[in-house]
py3Dmol code that shows the C-alpha trace and the ligand (Angstrom):
import py3Dmol

protein = """\
ATOM      1  CA  MET A   1      59.679   1.603 -35.887  1.00  0.00           C
ATOM      2  CA  THR A   2      60.819   4.987 -34.708  1.00  0.00           C
ATOM      3  CA  PRO A   3      58.482   7.434 -32.920  1.00  0.00           C
ATOM      4  CA  LYS A   4      58.825   9.700 -36.028  1.00  0.00           C
ATOM      5  CA  ASP A   5      57.799   6.909 -38.355  1.00  0.00           C
ATOM      6  CA  ALA A   6      54.939   5.951 -36.089  1.00  0.00           C
ATOM      7  CA  SER A   7      53.673   9.584 -35.959  1.00  0.00           C
ATOM      8  CA  THR A   8      53.989   9.959 -39.747  1.00  0.00           C
ATOM      9  CA  PHE A   9      51.907   6.853 -40.201  1.00  0.00           C
ATOM     10  CA  ALA A  10      49.331   7.916 -37.582  1.00  0.00           C
ATOM     11  CA  ARG A  11      49.026  11.335 -39.245  1.00  0.00           C
ATOM     12  CA  LYS A  12      48.531   9.731 -42.634  1.00  0.00           C
ATOM     13  CA  ILE A  13      45.751   7.416 -41.497  1.00  0.00           C
ATOM     14  CA  ALA A  14      44.183  10.101 -39.335  1.00  0.00           C
ATOM     15  CA  GLY A  15      44.086  12.281 -42.436  1.00  0.00           C
ATOM     16  CA  LEU A  16      42.151   9.759 -44.605  1.00  0.00           C
ATOM     17  CA  ALA A  17      38.819  10.727 -43.109  1.00  0.00           C
ATOM     18  CA  PRO A  18      37.475  13.201 -40.581  1.00  0.00           C
ATOM     19  CA  VAL A  19      36.120  10.392 -38.270  1.00  0.00           C
ATOM     20  CA  ILE A  20      37.636   7.182 -36.969  1.00  0.00           C
ATOM     21  CA  PRO A  21      34.681   4.981 -35.970  1.00  0.00           C
ATOM     22  CA  VAL A  22      35.253   3.432 -32.591  1.00  0.00           C
ATOM     23  CA  LEU A  23      33.809  -0.092 -32.708  1.00  0.00           C
ATOM     24  CA  VAL A  24      32.823  -2.493 -29.947  1.00  0.00           C
ATOM     25  CA  VAL A  25      31.921  -5.570 -31.845  1.00  0.00           C
ATOM     26  CA  GLU A  26      30.342  -8.519 -29.971  1.00  0.00           C
ATOM     27  CA  ASP A  27      29.768 -10.857 -32.911  1.00  0.00           C
ATOM     28  CA  ALA A  28      32.580 -11.717 -35.327  1.00  0.00           C
ATOM     29  CA  ALA A  29      30.005 -12.353 -38.057  1.00  0.00           C
ATOM     30  CA  HIS A  30      29.395  -8.616 -38.063  1.00  0.00           C
ATOM     31  CA  ALA A  31      32.979  -7.786 -39.031  1.00  0.00           C
ATOM     32  CA  VAL A  32      32.694  -7.985 -42.805  1.00  0.00           C
ATOM     33  CA  PRO A  33      29.302  -6.334 -43.357  1.00  0.00           C
ATOM     34  CA  LEU A  34      30.230  -3.637 -40.833  1.00  0.00           C
ATOM     35  CA  ALA A  35      33.565  -2.856 -42.479  1.00  0.00           C
ATOM     36  CA  ASN A  36      31.951  -2.850 -45.891  1.00  0.00           C
ATOM     37  CA  ALA A  37      29.310  -0.391 -44.720  1.00  0.00           C
ATOM     38  CA  LEU A  38      31.889   1.935 -43.140  1.00  0.00           C
ATOM     39  CA  VAL A  39      34.286   1.828 -46.104  1.00  0.00           C
ATOM     40  CA  ALA A  40      31.347   2.388 -48.510  1.00  0.00           C
ATOM     41  CA  GLY A  41      30.291   5.391 -46.438  1.00  0.00           C
ATOM     42  CA  GLY A  42      33.798   6.919 -46.722  1.00  0.00           C
ATOM     43  CA  LEU A  43      35.318   5.801 -43.377  1.00  0.00           C
ATOM     44  CA  PRO A  44      38.212   3.457 -44.169  1.00  0.00           C
ATOM     45  CA  VAL A  45      40.046   3.667 -40.802  1.00  0.00           C
ATOM     46  CA  LEU A  46      38.430   1.248 -38.300  1.00  0.00           C
ATOM     47  CA  GLU A  47      39.247   1.143 -34.625  1.00  0.00           C
ATOM     48  CA  VAL A  48      38.171  -2.199 -33.224  1.00  0.00           C
ATOM     49  CA  THR A  49      38.391  -1.988 -29.405  1.00  0.00           C
ATOM     50  CA  LEU A  50      39.790  -5.004 -27.584  1.00  0.00           C
ATOM     51  CA  ARG A  51      36.866  -5.000 -25.272  1.00  0.00           C
ATOM     52  CA  THR A  52      34.961  -8.064 -26.521  1.00  0.00           C
ATOM     53  CA  PRO A  53      36.085 -11.650 -26.837  1.00  0.00           C
ATOM     54  CA  ALA A  54      35.395 -11.394 -30.603  1.00  0.00           C
ATOM     55  CA  ALA A  55      37.696  -8.372 -31.172  1.00  0.00           C
ATOM     56  CA  LEU A  56      40.769 -10.176 -32.515  1.00  0.00           C
ATOM     57  CA  GLU A  57      38.712 -12.279 -34.879  1.00  0.00           C
ATOM     58  CA  VAL A  58      36.985  -9.155 -36.000  1.00  0.00           C
ATOM     59  CA  ILE A  59      40.320  -7.487 -36.838  1.00  0.00           C
ATOM     60  CA  ARG A  60      41.407 -10.659 -38.723  1.00  0.00           C
ATOM     61  CA  ALA A  61      38.221 -10.562 -40.804  1.00  0.00           C
ATOM     62  CA  MET A  62      38.417  -6.846 -41.506  1.00  0.00           C
ATOM     63  CA  ALA A  63      41.967  -7.134 -42.634  1.00  0.00           C
ATOM     64  CA  ASP A  64      40.606  -8.838 -45.816  1.00  0.00           C
ATOM     65  CA  VAL A  65      38.001  -6.144 -46.515  1.00  0.00           C
ATOM     66  CA  GLU A  66      39.102  -4.111 -49.565  1.00  0.00           C
ATOM     67  CA  GLY A  67      39.760  -0.504 -48.618  1.00  0.00           C
ATOM     68  CA  GLY A  68      39.557  -1.068 -44.923  1.00  0.00           C
ATOM     69  CA  ILE A  69      42.391  -0.213 -42.544  1.00  0.00           C
ATOM     70  CA  PRO A  70      41.650  -2.037 -39.270  1.00  0.00           C
ATOM     71  CA  GLY A  71      43.382  -1.079 -36.059  1.00  0.00           C
ATOM     72  CA  ALA A  72      43.066  -2.215 -32.454  1.00  0.00           C
ATOM     73  CA  GLY A  73      41.787   0.072 -29.826  1.00  0.00           C
ATOM     74  CA  THR A  74      41.960  -0.133 -26.027  1.00  0.00           C
ATOM     75  CA  LEU A  75      45.612  -1.369 -26.161  1.00  0.00           C
ATOM     76  CA  LEU A  76      46.698  -1.558 -22.490  1.00  0.00           C
ATOM     77  CA  THR A  77      49.716  -3.972 -22.305  1.00  0.00           C
ATOM     78  CA  PRO A  78      52.531  -5.293 -24.449  1.00  0.00           C
ATOM     79  CA  ALA A  79      50.482  -8.591 -24.690  1.00  0.00           C
ATOM     80  CA  ASP A  80      47.635  -6.644 -26.247  1.00  0.00           C
ATOM     81  CA  VAL A  81      50.110  -5.106 -28.773  1.00  0.00           C
ATOM     82  CA  LYS A  82      51.376  -8.547 -29.701  1.00  0.00           C
ATOM     83  CA  ALA A  83      47.879 -10.025 -30.127  1.00  0.00           C
ATOM     84  CA  ALA A  84      46.682  -7.058 -32.118  1.00  0.00           C
ATOM     85  CA  LYS A  85      49.665  -7.187 -34.508  1.00  0.00           C
ATOM     86  CA  ALA A  86      49.251 -10.926 -35.036  1.00  0.00           C
ATOM     87  CA  ALA A  87      45.607 -10.387 -35.837  1.00  0.00           C
ATOM     88  CA  GLY A  88      46.498  -7.971 -38.637  1.00  0.00           C
ATOM     89  CA  ALA A  89      45.932  -4.587 -36.981  1.00  0.00           C
ATOM     90  CA  ARG A  90      47.681  -1.855 -39.012  1.00  0.00           C
ATOM     91  CA  PHE A  91      47.644   0.634 -36.092  1.00  0.00           C
ATOM     92  CA  GLY A  92      46.873   0.753 -32.370  1.00  0.00           C
ATOM     93  CA  VAL A  93      44.973   3.139 -30.180  1.00  0.00           C
ATOM     94  CA  SER A  94      45.302   3.437 -26.382  1.00  0.00           C
ATOM     95  CA  PRO A  95      43.326   5.448 -23.830  1.00  0.00           C
ATOM     96  CA  GLY A  96      46.573   6.612 -22.151  1.00  0.00           C
ATOM     97  CA  VAL A  97      50.261   6.018 -22.532  1.00  0.00           C
ATOM     98  CA  THR A  98      53.029   4.091 -20.719  1.00  0.00           C
ATOM     99  CA  GLU A  99      56.644   3.565 -21.614  1.00  0.00           C
ATOM    100  CA  ARG A 100      56.155  -0.201 -21.843  1.00  0.00           C
ATOM    101  CA  LEU A 101      53.250   0.221 -24.283  1.00  0.00           C
ATOM    102  CA  LEU A 102      55.277   2.543 -26.521  1.00  0.00           C
ATOM    103  CA  ASP A 103      58.270   0.231 -26.386  1.00  0.00           C
ATOM    104  CA  ALA A 104      56.044  -2.697 -27.379  1.00  0.00           C
ATOM    105  CA  CYS A 105      54.496  -0.849 -30.283  1.00  0.00           C
ATOM    106  CA  GLU A 106      57.876   0.363 -31.538  1.00  0.00           C
ATOM    107  CA  ASP A 107      59.280  -3.177 -31.349  1.00  0.00           C
ATOM    108  CA  ALA A 108      56.189  -4.636 -33.074  1.00  0.00           C
ATOM    109  CA  GLU A 109      56.210  -1.946 -35.808  1.00  0.00           C
ATOM    110  CA  LEU A 110      52.608  -1.028 -34.769  1.00  0.00           C
ATOM    111  CA  PRO A 111      52.054   2.723 -35.051  1.00  0.00           C
ATOM    112  CA  LEU A 112      50.296   3.865 -31.881  1.00  0.00           C
ATOM    113  CA  LEU A 113      47.762   6.654 -31.393  1.00  0.00           C
ATOM    114  CA  ALA A 114      48.256   7.120 -27.699  1.00  0.00           C
ATOM    115  CA  GLY A 115      45.880   9.004 -25.492  1.00  0.00           C
ATOM    116  CA  VAL A 116      46.903  12.072 -23.589  1.00  0.00           C
ATOM    117  CA  ALA A 117      44.778  14.096 -21.193  1.00  0.00           C
ATOM    118  CA  THR A 118      47.052  16.851 -20.019  1.00  0.00           C
ATOM    119  CA  VAL A 119      49.574  19.258 -21.688  1.00  0.00           C
ATOM    120  CA  THR A 120      52.292  17.602 -19.618  1.00  0.00           C
ATOM    121  CA  GLU A 121      51.542  14.182 -21.187  1.00  0.00           C
ATOM    122  CA  ALA A 122      51.471  15.793 -24.655  1.00  0.00           C
ATOM    123  CA  MET A 123      54.902  17.366 -23.890  1.00  0.00           C
ATOM    124  CA  TRP A 124      56.116  13.946 -22.701  1.00  0.00           C
ATOM    125  CA  MET A 125      54.966  12.358 -25.996  1.00  0.00           C
ATOM    126  CA  TYR A 126      56.602  15.161 -28.008  1.00  0.00           C
ATOM    127  CA  GLU A 127      59.810  14.711 -26.088  1.00  0.00           C
ATOM    128  CA  ARG A 128      59.748  11.026 -26.930  1.00  0.00           C
ATOM    129  CA  GLY A 129      59.385  11.900 -30.631  1.00  0.00           C
ATOM    130  CA  TYR A 130      55.631  11.631 -31.134  1.00  0.00           C
ATOM    131  CA  ASP A 131      53.606  14.539 -32.720  1.00  0.00           C
ATOM    132  CA  MET A 132      50.315  12.814 -33.151  1.00  0.00           C
ATOM    133  CA  CYS A 133      48.171  11.762 -30.185  1.00  0.00           C
ATOM    134  CA  LYS A 134      44.646  10.903 -29.225  1.00  0.00           C
ATOM    135  CA  PHE A 135      43.028  13.445 -26.767  1.00  0.00           C
ATOM    136  CA  PHE A 136      40.947  11.290 -24.317  1.00  0.00           C
ATOM    137  CA  PRO A 137      38.387  11.620 -22.932  1.00  0.00           C
ATOM    138  CA  ALA A 138      37.918  14.775 -25.033  1.00  0.00           C
ATOM    139  CA  GLU A 139      34.595  16.241 -23.705  1.00  0.00           C
ATOM    140  CA  ALA A 140      35.219  15.275 -20.047  1.00  0.00           C
ATOM    141  CA  ASN A 141      38.606  16.940 -20.242  1.00  0.00           C
ATOM    142  CA  GLY A 142      37.107  20.278 -21.344  1.00  0.00           C
ATOM    143  CA  GLY A 143      36.576  19.733 -25.036  1.00  0.00           C
ATOM    144  CA  ALA A 144      37.711  21.846 -27.986  1.00  0.00           C
ATOM    145  CA  SER A 145      38.658  24.845 -25.889  1.00  0.00           C
ATOM    146  CA  VAL A 146      41.424  22.848 -24.200  1.00  0.00           C
ATOM    147  CA  LEU A 147      43.011  21.850 -27.560  1.00  0.00           C
ATOM    148  CA  LYS A 148      42.711  25.377 -28.706  1.00  0.00           C
ATOM    149  CA  ALA A 149      44.636  26.540 -25.626  1.00  0.00           C
ATOM    150  CA  TRP A 150      47.305  23.807 -26.131  1.00  0.00           C
ATOM    151  CA  HIS A 151      47.896  24.915 -29.708  1.00  0.00           C
ATOM    152  CA  GLY A 152      49.475  28.214 -28.526  1.00  0.00           C
ATOM    153  CA  PRO A 153      52.514  26.716 -26.619  1.00  0.00           C
ATOM    154  CA  LEU A 154      52.588  23.340 -28.383  1.00  0.00           C
ATOM    155  CA  PRO A 155      51.613  23.701 -31.996  1.00  0.00           C
ATOM    156  CA  GLN A 156      53.843  20.861 -32.995  1.00  0.00           C
ATOM    157  CA  VAL A 157      51.503  18.135 -31.688  1.00  0.00           C
ATOM    158  CA  SER A 158      48.224  17.226 -33.400  1.00  0.00           C
ATOM    159  CA  TYR A 159      45.311  15.325 -31.928  1.00  0.00           C
ATOM    160  CA  CYS A 160      42.414  12.937 -32.571  1.00  0.00           C
ATOM    161  CA  PRO A 161      39.918  13.872 -29.851  1.00  0.00           C
ATOM    162  CA  THR A 162      37.823  10.930 -28.749  1.00  0.00           C
ATOM    163  CA  GLY A 163      35.283  10.428 -25.981  1.00  0.00           C
ATOM    164  CA  GLY A 164      32.103  12.351 -25.983  1.00  0.00           C
ATOM    165  CA  VAL A 165      32.419  13.485 -29.596  1.00  0.00           C
ATOM    166  CA  THR A 166      29.129  13.706 -31.418  1.00  0.00           C
ATOM    167  CA  PRO A 167      27.852  14.859 -34.759  1.00  0.00           C
ATOM    168  CA  GLN A 168      26.954  18.116 -33.007  1.00  0.00           C
ATOM    169  CA  ASN A 169      30.356  18.953 -31.641  1.00  0.00           C
ATOM    170  CA  ALA A 170      32.649  17.234 -34.175  1.00  0.00           C
ATOM    171  CA  ALA A 171      32.860  20.275 -36.441  1.00  0.00           C
ATOM    172  CA  GLU A 172      34.122  22.502 -33.665  1.00  0.00           C
ATOM    173  CA  TYR A 173      36.923  20.071 -33.015  1.00  0.00           C
ATOM    174  CA  LEU A 174      37.713  19.636 -36.688  1.00  0.00           C
ATOM    175  CA  SER A 175      37.982  23.423 -37.151  1.00  0.00           C
ATOM    176  CA  LEU A 176      41.068  23.559 -34.913  1.00  0.00           C
ATOM    177  CA  PRO A 177      44.501  23.668 -36.525  1.00  0.00           C
ATOM    178  CA  ASN A 178      45.771  20.888 -34.260  1.00  0.00           C
ATOM    179  CA  VAL A 179      42.967  18.391 -34.892  1.00  0.00           C
ATOM    180  CA  ILE A 180      43.295  16.046 -37.806  1.00  0.00           C
ATOM    181  CA  CYS A 181      40.308  13.802 -37.122  1.00  0.00           C
ATOM    182  CA  VAL A 182      37.972  12.761 -34.312  1.00  0.00           C
ATOM    183  CA  GLY A 183      37.028   9.383 -33.015  1.00  0.00           C
ATOM    184  CA  GLY A 184      33.561   8.337 -32.006  1.00  0.00           C
ATOM    185  CA  SER A 185      31.161   5.479 -31.504  1.00  0.00           C
ATOM    186  CA  TRP A 186      27.983   7.082 -32.859  1.00  0.00           C
ATOM    187  CA  ILE A 187      28.433   5.735 -36.351  1.00  0.00           C
ATOM    188  CA  ALA A 188      28.079   2.072 -35.457  1.00  0.00           C
ATOM    189  CA  ASN A 189      26.623   1.584 -31.998  1.00  0.00           C
ATOM    190  CA  ARG A 190      25.648  -1.773 -30.379  1.00  0.00           C
ATOM    191  CA  ASN A 191      21.912  -1.491 -31.296  1.00  0.00           C
ATOM    192  CA  LEU A 192      22.566  -0.793 -34.987  1.00  0.00           C
ATOM    193  CA  MET A 193      25.043  -3.671 -35.253  1.00  0.00           C
ATOM    194  CA  GLN A 194      22.695  -6.102 -33.443  1.00  0.00           C
ATOM    195  CA  ALA A 195      19.913  -5.086 -35.776  1.00  0.00           C
ATOM    196  CA  GLY A 196      22.147  -5.658 -38.828  1.00  0.00           C
ATOM    197  CA  ALA A 197      21.346  -2.055 -39.885  1.00  0.00           C
ATOM    198  CA  TRP A 198      24.215  -1.925 -42.286  1.00  0.00           C
ATOM    199  CA  ASP A 199      22.455   0.580 -44.636  1.00  0.00           C
ATOM    200  CA  GLU A 200      21.880   2.937 -41.706  1.00  0.00           C
ATOM    201  CA  ILE A 201      25.569   2.584 -40.608  1.00  0.00           C
ATOM    202  CA  GLU A 202      26.600   3.390 -44.149  1.00  0.00           C
ATOM    203  CA  SER A 203      24.437   6.534 -44.136  1.00  0.00           C
ATOM    204  CA  LEU A 204      25.853   7.600 -40.782  1.00  0.00           C
ATOM    205  CA  ALA A 205      29.371   6.969 -42.044  1.00  0.00           C
ATOM    206  CA  ARG A 206      28.646   8.971 -45.183  1.00  0.00           C
ATOM    207  CA  ALA A 207      27.462  11.947 -43.018  1.00  0.00           C
ATOM    208  CA  ALA A 208      30.495  11.614 -40.807  1.00  0.00           C
ATOM    209  CA  SER A 209      32.868  11.480 -43.804  1.00  0.00           C
ATOM    210  CA  ALA A 210      31.426  14.773 -45.024  1.00  0.00           C
ATOM    211  CA  LEU A 211      32.167  16.576 -41.712  1.00  0.00           C
ATOM    212  CA  LYS A 212      34.447  19.511 -41.925  1.00  0.00           C
ATOM    213  CA  GLY A 213      35.696  22.019 -39.526  1.00  0.00           C
TER     214      GLY A 213
END
"""
ligand_1 = """\
11
3PG
C 35.350 4.964 -26.047
O 35.949 5.064 -24.977
O 34.605 4.065 -26.305
C 35.642 5.920 -27.077
O 36.347 7.000 -26.585
C 34.412 6.389 -27.792
O 33.758 7.269 -26.964
P 32.297 7.765 -27.353
O 31.366 6.575 -27.160
O 31.981 8.846 -26.424
O 32.269 8.146 -28.808
"""
view = py3Dmol.view(width=600, height=400)
view.addModel(protein, "pdb")
view.setStyle({"model": 0}, {"cartoon": {"style": "trace"}})
view.addModel(ligand_1, "xyz")
view.setStyle({"model": 1}, {"stick": {}})
view.zoomTo()
view.show()
């Protein structure tokens, strides 16, 4: 997969809903009801972070949920890329970027939403052929005003800000011309999942899917 194809795919999935839920799932039995709730609430793109022993099984189970597009988050190494692809991930997300990680994703045909935190990293990605990145950690790096400033000299690159994004600040990010969607964990946090609060997760997803800039 070329960087251009990967970026085109990443832009397409990022454009399906204003929010990508960032999911840390401890129990594989939660995968299907969780994905059903999020899809029903209008959030089809599901980032399952590889931070729990259950994560790969969760991706495998979500791959069978109609309307869901599961991806693997927290990709750090080529081995993570291989495991994610084998589990059925349709895309990958990483907190930062390395050449080895990009090589592995391109070889595995796994579109990567790679994290950048500085304009130099965004330029590096653009030079390599990518025009869609994650901005991480968004709030700690200065928030929406940083992406607003980057748009002047580098309007070619678009972002999915993640990290510290909330229902309160999401609209400000989404109003920027270089933001296609945001990522966040507030829609399905640990407590809601452990309580099996699928209806509440669906309501939070519905509110998130209605967010606009
Ligand atoms: C993460 O690192 O888990 C993601 O960036 C989500 O961050 P958030 O919990 O601040 O939404």
